[in-house]
N, C-alpha and C positions, 0 to 999 in steps of 0.2 A: 514409599509414600511420595506422591506427586505434589500435593499441595505443600507449599512452603510460605510461611508468613500469612498474610491476610488474603492476597489475591494473585499469587504467583504459582505457576506450575514449573517444577524442576524435574527433569526426566532422568531417572536412574540409568536407563538405557536410551540414549538420545535417538529419536527417529531421524531418518536420513532423507534429505531432499535429493531424490535420485534423478530428477529431470525437471526442466522448466520449458516454457514456451512463451515467447514475447512477440507481440505485433504492435506496430506503431504507425502513426499517421504522417502526413507530409511535413508538418512543422517540426515534429520530433525527428524526422529523417534529415532535417537540416541542422540539428543540434549537435553538441559535442559527443553524445553517446550513440549516434546513429549506427555505427558499425557493430554495436553490441546487441542489436535487436535481430531476432530471427527473420522477421518479415517487415518491410516498410512499404506502406501504400503511397503512391504518388499523388493521390487526391482524396478528398473527404468523402466522395460518393461511393467509391470502391465498387462501382458497377451495380449498385443497389438503388431501388426507387425511392427509398427514404433514408434519412440519417440513422433512424432507430434500427433499421435492418442492417445498415453498415456496421453499427456497433455490435450487433449480434454476430455478424459474420466474423469480425475480428476475434471475438471471444471463442467462437467455434474453431477458428484457425489456431488460436493459442492452445486450446485444449488438445487439438489434433497433433500439434507440433510436440507438446509435452509427452503425449503418448508414444509418438514415434521415437523421441529421444530415449524414453524408458524401455522401448521394445515391448510395450504392453498393448493389449486390445482393451477397448472401453469396457468390455464385459468383465475384465479382471479388477476393475475399480470397485472398492467396497462402498465408498461414498464420494459424492462431489459436494463441496461446500463453497458457496459463492454468493455474491451480491453486487449491486451497482447503484447508481444514483437515480435511475428512472423509477417512475411510479410502479409499485408492486414488483420491483427489481426484475422487470420484464426481460432484459437482456440475458440475465442468468436463468430465468425461468424457461425461456425458449431454448437456450443453449443446453440446459439440463434435459429438456425434452429430446433434443437431438442425441445427447449422450445415452439416454436411457438408463442412467445410473441412479441409485438411491440419492436423494437430493436434500440438503439442508440449506435453505435460503437464509442469508444473514444480511443485516443492514448496519453498517457503521459509517455511512457516508465514505469519505476518503480514507478512513481507517480500515476499510473492509479488507484490504490486502493482508494485513497482519492479523486481523480478527479471524479470517478464514484459515490462514496458515496455522494460527494457534489452535483452533478447533481441530483441524486435520491432524496436527501433531498430537493432541490429546487423545484423539480416537486411536491412532496407531500406538502411541505410548502406553495406553491403557489396555491394549490387546483387543479393542473393539472393532478392528478392521485391519486388513493387510496392506491395502493401498488406498490412500485418501488423496483426492485432488482438491486444491484450493484455487479459486479463480476470481477475477474481477475485471471490470472494463469501464471505460468512459469515452465519450465522444464530444468534442468541443461544441458541435452544433446542437446535439440533443440536450446537453446540460445547460448551455446558455439559454436555449429556448425555454426550458422548463423552469429554471431558477431565476432568470434575470429578464431579459427582453428578447422578443423574437429576433433571430439572427439577421433576418432581412432588414430589421429596423435600423441597424447600423449605428446604434447610440455610442457616444463617446464614454470612455471609462476613466475613473480617477486613477492616479498612480498606485493606490493601495490595492486595486483590483488584481486578480490573478487570471491566468490563461489556462482553461481546462485542457488537460492532455487528452489527445486522441490515441487510444491504445488499449491493449488487453494483455493480461499476464496470467499464467497458470503454472502451478507447481504440483509435483507428485511426491507425497511423503510415504515412506515405506519403513518396515521394521529394520531392514538391513539392506546394504548395497553400497555403492560408491557415491560419494558426494558430501557436501557440507551437512552438518548435523544441527538439529534444533535442541539446544540444551535447556532452554527455559522460555517461559512466556508470562507476561504480566497483563492482566485485564484492567482496563481503565475504568474510571468513574466519570459520570457526567458532570462537567464543570461549566459554569456560566459566569462570564465576566460582565454581563449586562449589555454587551454590544448588540446593536440592532441593524447595523449596516452590512448587507450581504456583499458589499464591495470591500470589506475589511476583515475577511475571514482569518487572515494570518494572526492578527491581534486577538481575535475571538478564541482561536484554538490554542493559543500559547499556554494558558493555565493548565489545560488538560495534558499537554505534552510534559510540562514541568512536573505535574503531580504523578504521572505514570513513571517517569524516569526516577523520581525520588522513591516512589513505592517499590519499583524494581530493585533499586540498590539496597533499600532497607530490608526487603523480604529475603533477598539472596545473600546479603552480607558482602556484596561486591563493591569495590570502589570504581569510579569512572575509568581509572587507568587499567582495569581488567580488560577493557575493550580497546582494540586498535582504532575503532570508529564507532561513534554513536551518531545516528542519522535520523532526523525527524522527517515526517512525511511531506507536508506542503505548507510550512509556515511562511516561506518566501522571505523577501527582503524586509518586510515589516515585522513579522512574528519571530523569525529566528534570532535576531539580535535581542529582542525582548526576552525570549526564553533563556538566552545566555545570561542576561542580566538578572533575571529572577532566580535562576539556579545559583548564581554567585551570591546574591543576597541571602539565599537560604543555606549557604555554607557548602554548596556542592561545587567543587573546583573542577570545571570542565577542561582546564588547561592540561590535565593529566592525559587527555585523549583528544583525538580529532573530533570536532563537533560540526557536522555538516547538515544540509537540508536538501532533500531530493528535488524540491521545487527550484533550487538554484543550481542544480547539476544537469538537468535534462535539457534545458535551453541555455543559450548564450544571451543572458539578460541585457548585455550591452548592445548586441547586434540584432536580436529578434524582438519584435513588438509584442512582448508578453507582460507588460506592466511590471508588477512586483515579482513575477515568477510564475511557476506552474501550480496547478491544482488538479483535482479529479482523482477518482479511484485508481486510474492507471498510472498516476504519477509515481507513487512509491512502489507499485507493483512491478513496472517494467524497469525502473532503476535498480531495484533489488534483484529481480530475477534475471535481468539482462546484463547488468553491470557488476553489482557488488558480489554476487555469488561467483562470477568468473574470476574476480580478484582473489577470492578465497581459494578457489581451485588452483590458481597460479602461484599461490603462496605469498601474495602481496599483502593479504590480510589474514589474521588468525581468528580473531573474534570480533563480531560486530553486534550492535544492538539497534534494531530497526524499530522506530517509534512512529507508527503511522497515525496521522491525526485526521479527525473528521468533524465537520460542522453538521449538527443533527436537525437543523431547521428544515421547514418545507415552504413552498410558495404560499400556502395558506397561513401558516403561523407568522410569516414575515408580513403579509398583508394585514394581519390582525394586530400588528404592533408588538409581537412577542420578541424577546431577545433570542440570541442564538446559543443554544446549549451545544457543548462540544465534548468530544471524547478522544482518547488516544490509547492504542494497544501496542505493546512492545513484544518483540520476539528476539531472543538471543540465538544467533547462528554462528557456528564455529567450524573451523577446520577439523576433520577427524583426527588430525595430528597437530594439535595446537602449538606444540613446541617447534613445529617446522618453521 
């Protein structure tokens, strides 16, 4: 039985993440995790005529790198599951066209990295496919243009604003092989704190992250200390302390484990001009696939819970005065030898 509790999948035979591919932009290439990424572009244009085409290029490169690392051809993929922040998830739609693989398009905003990985793991864990690829991407200029102001406008941003990550990440999940394993996934619920400010998404996404963490622990019967690290997606310097406080008030003692946030890991927030920290689909994707999984493979971490967060508003709903609904999806990733 895979379903455990109300909304968690626990895999009797955990699927294996046999390969990943990560691509990053210039700002990310100046951050503390730069050496962990497979490919770093020195500029935002990447030789393309538009930023949208640059984002698509990164995703295609990330999927190619993952396939190379796995020693697979694209024809061997059973399914590709992916999404991004652009209208009609066009970066993934066009990348899937290039792959020519059966495609499931998903949208969880910045939570898409773990949403796609959870679905890929479910497909493989249930025997519905042999190799499933999960992927996502974001580009600072495409996202800022769509959700906030035209990049050329050069508007000033408040301290609560976040800096969209330019990058793409892909992973390949298989029934067996070498690599970290996915032991469980918890699907989030849409939560709404009533915040309407798109420059304060960290606070808006906090209740969703807290709810998913609590739901995961309740469904699985695990304590926070089961994990060496619990990491949220992109709550940044505003939302992450709020999440810690909300969990404490709800009786969840995060002191039993390290509690970090990808948005505060990918950039040096003291030296780089990123306001409250990072955001974007690629934030949790390239931190997880480029950094955290390598730490598991090195034996530095045994068990981690990645809780990717996403703000589900659109430019239209924001202009019509709607609040920002949010969601978080969690995936538990472990060493194949957790006692190591």
